[in-house]
MINU-271853 format. One record per residue (C-alpha): x, y, z. Coordinates in nm, 4 decimals, always signed. Each point is the difference from the previous one (the first is absolute). Example, Ala and Ser with C-alpha at 12.3 -4.5 7.8 and 13.67 -1.06 7.14 Angstrom:
{{+1.2300,-0.4500,+0.7800}}
{{+0.1370,+0.3440,-0.0660}}
This chain:
{{+4.4281,+10.7890,+9.1119}}
{{+0.3514,-0.1251,+0.0702}}
{{+0.2321,-0.0435,-0.2998}}
{{+0.0567,-0.3643,-0.0811}}
{{+0.3070,-0.1903,-0.1102}}
{{+0.0013,-0.3066,-0.2195}}
{{-0.2228,-0.3006,+0.0777}}
{{-0.2308,+0.2065,+0.2162}}
{{+0.2406,+0.0678,+0.2860}}
{{-0.0404,+0.3340,+0.1724}}
{{+0.2723,+0.2579,+0.0520}}
{{-0.0464,+0.2070,+0.3157}}
{{+0.0950,+0.3677,+0.0130}}
{{+0.0536,+0.2090,+0.3130}}
{{-0.1845,+0.3347,+0.0281}}
{{+0.3171,+0.1826,-0.1078}}
{{+0.0319,-0.2111,-0.3164}}
{{+0.2578,-0.2622,+0.0951}}
{{-0.0380,-0.3732,-0.0609}}
{{-0.0551,-0.1924,+0.3218}}
{{+0.1860,-0.3078,-0.1267}}
{{+0.3053,+0.2055,-0.0910}}
{{-0.0008,+0.1703,+0.3401}}
{{+0.0018,-0.3372,+0.1760}}
{{+0.2818,-0.1216,-0.2252}}
{{+0.2020,+0.3107,+0.0862}}
{{-0.0497,-0.0716,+0.3710}}
{{+0.1275,-0.3551,-0.0503}}
{{+0.3143,+0.1357,-0.1657}}
{{+0.0570,+0.2389,+0.2926}}
{{+0.0393,-0.2932,+0.2385}}
{{+0.2713,-0.1704,-0.2053}}
{{+0.3619,+0.0047,+0.1126}}
{{+0.1594,+0.3294,-0.1083}}
{{+0.2368,+0.0702,-0.2883}}
{{+0.2151,+0.3125,-0.0347}}
{{+0.1813,+0.1247,-0.3112}}
{{+0.2424,+0.2908,-0.0449}}
{{+0.1461,+0.1408,-0.3204}}
{{+0.3310,+0.1824,-0.0257}}
{{+0.2220,+0.1199,-0.2813}}
{{+0.0807,-0.3008,-0.2156}}
{{-0.1738,-0.2637,+0.2141}}
{{-0.3155,-0.1034,+0.1841}}
{{-0.0401,-0.2309,+0.3002}}
{{-0.2896,-0.1772,+0.1696}}
{{-0.0101,-0.1829,+0.3321}}
{{-0.2449,-0.2424,+0.1615}}
{{+0.0042,-0.2591,+0.2767}}
{{-0.0252,-0.3647,-0.0977}}
{{-0.2507,-0.2112,+0.1904}}
{{+0.0762,-0.3263,+0.1776}}
{{-0.3469,-0.1503,+0.0607}}
{{+0.1218,-0.3391,+0.1223}}
{{+0.3405,-0.1412,+0.0987}}
{{-0.0575,-0.2920,-0.2391}}
{{-0.0616,+0.2287,-0.2975}}
{{+0.2415,+0.2065,-0.2023}}
{{-0.0322,+0.3788,+0.0426}}
{{-0.2438,+0.1581,-0.2456}}
{{+0.1610,+0.2563,-0.2271}}
{{-0.1472,+0.3481,+0.0069}}
{{+0.1884,+0.1546,-0.2918}}
{{-0.0525,-0.1755,-0.3322}}
{{+0.2192,+0.0260,-0.3077}}
{{-0.2064,+0.0567,-0.3154}}
{{+0.2760,+0.0433,-0.2570}}
{{+0.3700,+0.0759,+0.0094}}
{{-0.0783,+0.3703,+0.0452}}
{{-0.3250,+0.0047,+0.2047}}
{{-0.1167,-0.1166,+0.3430}}
{{-0.3342,+0.0094,+0.1810}}
{{-0.1082,-0.0102,+0.3638}}
{{-0.3591,+0.0048,+0.1204}}
{{-0.2132,+0.0493,+0.3103}}
{{-0.3319,-0.1792,+0.0489}}
{{-0.1286,-0.3462,-0.0858}}
{{+0.2908,-0.2262,-0.0899}}
{{-0.1973,-0.1805,-0.2712}}
{{-0.0961,+0.3271,-0.1685}}
{{+0.3593,+0.1242,+0.0130}}
{{+0.1211,-0.3227,-0.1589}}
{{-0.2625,+0.0317,-0.2742}}
{{+0.1271,+0.3496,-0.0806}}
{{+0.3646,-0.1099,+0.0072}}
{{-0.0794,-0.2830,-0.2418}}
{{-0.1875,+0.2422,-0.2260}}
{{+0.2966,+0.2384,+0.0067}}
{{+0.2339,-0.2822,-0.0990}}
{{-0.2279,-0.0966,-0.2875}}
{{-0.0054,+0.3589,-0.1274}}
{{+0.3785,+0.0280,+0.0329}}
{{+0.0606,-0.3230,-0.1921}}
{{-0.2549,+0.0923,-0.2655}}
{{+0.1845,+0.3292,-0.0547}}
{{+0.3310,-0.1862,-0.0307}}
{{-0.1418,-0.2380,-0.2596}}
{{-0.1377,+0.2824,-0.2127}}
{{+0.2719,+0.2648,+0.0370}}
{{+0.3009,-0.2095,+0.1121}}
{{+0.0640,+0.2552,+0.2725}}
{{-0.0871,+0.0359,+0.3713}}
{{-0.3268,+0.1797,+0.0654}}
{{+0.0261,+0.3542,+0.1361}}
{{-0.1380,+0.0566,+0.3489}}
{{-0.2767,+0.2489,-0.0867}}
{{-0.1431,-0.2275,-0.2709}}
{{-0.0158,-0.2951,+0.2383}}
{{-0.1633,+0.2088,+0.2735}}
{{-0.2626,+0.1320,-0.2424}}
{{-0.0845,-0.3548,-0.1092}}
{{-0.0270,-0.1186,+0.3602}}
{{-0.2195,+0.2982,+0.0847}}
{{-0.2383,-0.0880,-0.2836}}
{{-0.0062,-0.3611,+0.1191}}
{{-0.0877,+0.1064,+0.3561}}
{{-0.2612,+0.2478,-0.1231}}
{{-0.1916,-0.2772,-0.1770}}
{{-0.0807,-0.1514,+0.3403}}
{{-0.1814,+0.3191,+0.1045}}
{{-0.2306,+0.0190,-0.3028}}
{{-0.2390,-0.2868,+0.0642}}
{{-0.2127,-0.1089,+0.2908}}
{{+0.0647,-0.3721,-0.0367}}
{{+0.3744,+0.0275,+0.0746}}
{{+0.1749,+0.1443,+0.3026}}
{{+0.2745,+0.2626,-0.0221}}
{{+0.3471,-0.1308,+0.0761}}
{{+0.0885,+0.0586,+0.3635}}
{{+0.3577,+0.1038,-0.0687}}
{{+0.2053,+0.3104,-0.0625}}
{{+0.3409,-0.0127,-0.1674}}
{{+0.3291,+0.1791,-0.0203}}
{{+0.1651,-0.0601,-0.3370}}
{{+0.3642,+0.0977,-0.0248}}
{{+0.2406,-0.0246,-0.2876}}
{{+0.2657,+0.1449,-0.2249}}
{{-0.0235,+0.0657,-0.3735}}
{{+0.1445,+0.2283,-0.2671}}
{{-0.1943,+0.2965,+0.1380}}
{{+0.1273,-0.0394,+0.3545}}
{{-0.0865,-0.1604,+0.3335}}
{{-0.3604,-0.0064,+0.1137}}
{{-0.2301,-0.0841,+0.2880}}
{{-0.3741,-0.0212,-0.0591}}
{{-0.2920,-0.0757,+0.2264}}
{{-0.3186,-0.1755,-0.1147}}
{{-0.3035,-0.0055,+0.2281}}
{{-0.3010,-0.2324,-0.0052}}
{{-0.1734,+0.2164,-0.2627}}
{{+0.2931,-0.0261,-0.2389}}
{{+0.0911,+0.3638,+0.0687}}
{{+0.3620,+0.0787,-0.0872}}
{{+0.2242,+0.2212,+0.2122}}
{{+0.3663,+0.0840,-0.0491}}
{{+0.2321,+0.1542,+0.2555}}
{{+0.3397,+0.0327,+0.1640}}
{{-0.0966,-0.1947,+0.3140}}
{{-0.3095,-0.2183,+0.0455}}
{{-0.1465,-0.2351,+0.2606}}
{{-0.2935,-0.2414,-0.0007}}
{{-0.1565,-0.2376,+0.2494}}
{{-0.0529,+0.0102,+0.3742}}
{{+0.0602,+0.3410,+0.1619}}
{{+0.1352,+0.1343,-0.3285}}
{{-0.1006,+0.3505,+0.1130}}
{{+0.2694,-0.0121,+0.2709}}
{{+0.2599,-0.1123,-0.2524}}
{{-0.0998,+0.2706,-0.2472}}
{{+0.0151,+0.2651,+0.2727}}
{{+0.3553,-0.1029,+0.0864}}
{{+0.1030,-0.0089,-0.3665}}
{{-0.1470,+0.3437,-0.0572}}
{{+0.2097,+0.1429,+0.2813}}
{{+0.3324,-0.1748,-0.0690}}
{{+0.0195,-0.0624,-0.3753}}
{{+0.2415,+0.2147,-0.2004}}
{{+0.0509,-0.0011,-0.3789}}
{{+0.3768,-0.0605,+0.0197}}
{{-0.0268,-0.3040,+0.2265}}
{{+0.2553,-0.2778,-0.0553}}
{{-0.0890,-0.3663,-0.0319}}
{{+0.1145,-0.1062,+0.3475}}
{{-0.1835,+0.2911,+0.1612}}
{{-0.3073,-0.0765,-0.2121}}
{{-0.0033,-0.3609,+0.1225}}
{{+0.0382,+0.1122,+0.3612}}
{{-0.2782,+0.2561,-0.0431}}
{{-0.2289,-0.2577,-0.1583}}
{{+0.0664,-0.2483,+0.2831}}
{{-0.0628,+0.2722,+0.2580}}
{{-0.3305,+0.0859,-0.1664}}
{{-0.0879,-0.3703,-0.0188}}
{{+0.0664,-0.0415,+0.3723}}
{{-0.2135,+0.3053,+0.0804}}
{{-0.2914,-0.1723,-0.1741}}
{{+0.0529,-0.3511,+0.1357}}
{{+0.2805,-0.0972,+0.2320}}
{{+0.1122,-0.3604,+0.0025}}
{{+0.2887,-0.2440,-0.0007}}
{{-0.0680,-0.1587,-0.3385}}
{{+0.2831,+0.0326,-0.2546}}
{{-0.0103,+0.3063,-0.2247}}
{{+0.0060,-0.0656,-0.3731}}
{{+0.1413,+0.2699,-0.2277}}
{{-0.0587,+0.0593,-0.3699}}
{{+0.2336,+0.2284,-0.1960}}
{{-0.0620,+0.1391,-0.3484}}
{{+0.2999,+0.1523,-0.1726}}
{{+0.1527,+0.0061,-0.3460}}
{{-0.2717,-0.1944,-0.1874}}
{{-0.0022,-0.2766,+0.2614}}
{{-0.1927,-0.1038,+0.3103}}
{{+0.1323,-0.2273,+0.2720}}
{{-0.1049,-0.1216,+0.3440}}
{{+0.2240,-0.0527,+0.3013}}
{{-0.0020,-0.0073,+0.3772}}
{{+0.0418,+0.3236,+0.1946}}
{{+0.3609,-0.0646,+0.1026}}
{{+0.1127,-0.0674,-0.3559}}
{{-0.1872,+0.3047,-0.1252}}
{{+0.1704,+0.2290,+0.2510}}
{{+0.3419,-0.1449,-0.0804}}
{{-0.0422,+0.0258,-0.3774}}
{{+0.1749,+0.2828,-0.1832}}
{{-0.2166,+0.2892,-0.1168}}
């Protein structure tokens, strides 16, 4: 007999023990526009291409500011990404109200991971078709985290999600160095982004440094002082 979720809805398992719904959600996230993040000494950067779906519409932002020290970018269903961004902002503001201090990055990522995991527990809801890169700066340091559709948390020095992320990760693995400077990190991230999905859309850059997070265009990011 198949295990059942709430309200009589079935949850399907593959022969090797994985949830079918979660596997499909992960595939949806793999087709989203890519995001690349690189961490150096004293900073972290992420890059993504903004989308211009219609000349009558404003460009849709890819990198979202959660709090003054944290930003998020996602790959997958836009509505699911926006739901997670809104949830992250709620958690960040709740922390500020209680502790009168910005939330640290690891705490926020853990809370988001638990939120995403809840959508994999029951058969009458679908897992969120989105993966995230959460980047920020706090008293501990500068961080980049990846959250997949299961709510699984990963931390690293250079990460990529979305379409053809394997190509981006392969390039990062070969060219990343621990002592990389900010300008070189941005160029490396853009190079990895282009290896995953080439295009002419503007590149948006997020920079976390010194307890702050800010977004800017690629030109301004390259011209800014390290």
